[in-house]
N, C-alpha and C positions, 0 to 999 in steps of 0.2 A: 321439348317441353313435357313436363309430367301432368298427368290429369289427376285432379284431387279426387279422393274417394270419401264418401260421407257414410257413416255407419251408426248403428245403435247397439246397445248391449241388451241382449235378451237373457241374461244370466238367470239361473233358476229354472229354466224351461227344460233343457236336456240334462243338465248336471244338477241333481237335487241335493245341494248342500243346505243344511238347516239355516245357516246365516243368510242365504239368499231367498229361501222360500218362506221363512217365518214359521210360526207354530199355530197360527189361527186360520185366517181366511184371506182371500184375495177378491177384490171386486173387479170383474171384467166386463168389457163391452158386450161380448157375445153371450155370456152365460150367467151374468149376475154374480152372486156370491159363490165362491168355490173354496172348498176347504183344502188347506195344506195337507199333504199326506203325513206330515209330522204331527198333525192334530189327531190322527187316528189313535184310538186307545192302544192298539197293537204296537204302535211305534215306540212306546216306551220312552227311554231316554237316548234314542238314536241321535247321532250327531252328523252322520254322513249317509250317502246313498247306499253304500254297502250294508251297513247295519240296518238301515231302514228297510230295505228290500228283503233281507233275511227275516226280519221280524214280521213284516206284512205277508210274506210268503207263508211262513209258519201258521199265521192266523188266517190264511185264505182271503186276504184283503188287498191284494196287489192292484185290484181295480181302483183303488184310491190314487195310485200313481198315474194310471191311464186318464182318469177323470181330470186330474190336475193339469197334466200335459196338454190335453185336448182344449182346456180352457185358458191356460196360461198365455199361449200365443195362438192365434187362430188365423185363418185366411184374411179376415178383416184387417188384422194387424199387418200382414204383409202387403195388402193393397194399400194401406195408409203409408206404410214405409216407402213403397215404390212411388207413390204420388208425391211424397215429400222429397224425392230425389235421393233416397238412401241407395247406395250402390253396393 
């Protein structure tokens, strides 16, 4: 007999596509309002992670990506997923 698996989609966390991350901000449980890296002035008209990181690196603003990833999904989220039975 097969064991069912239960999962969630955390898209936009490790793969920074504009259509998943948005261009404004995100409200999180852990960190409140967190700006999308696509909202940085240096992001320009970037549409994907490759062009976004190139532009942010050139402007010395890569920390925008780190801040977003740290807040997008946190240990609190993983604990909530585990307690909900996500495998």
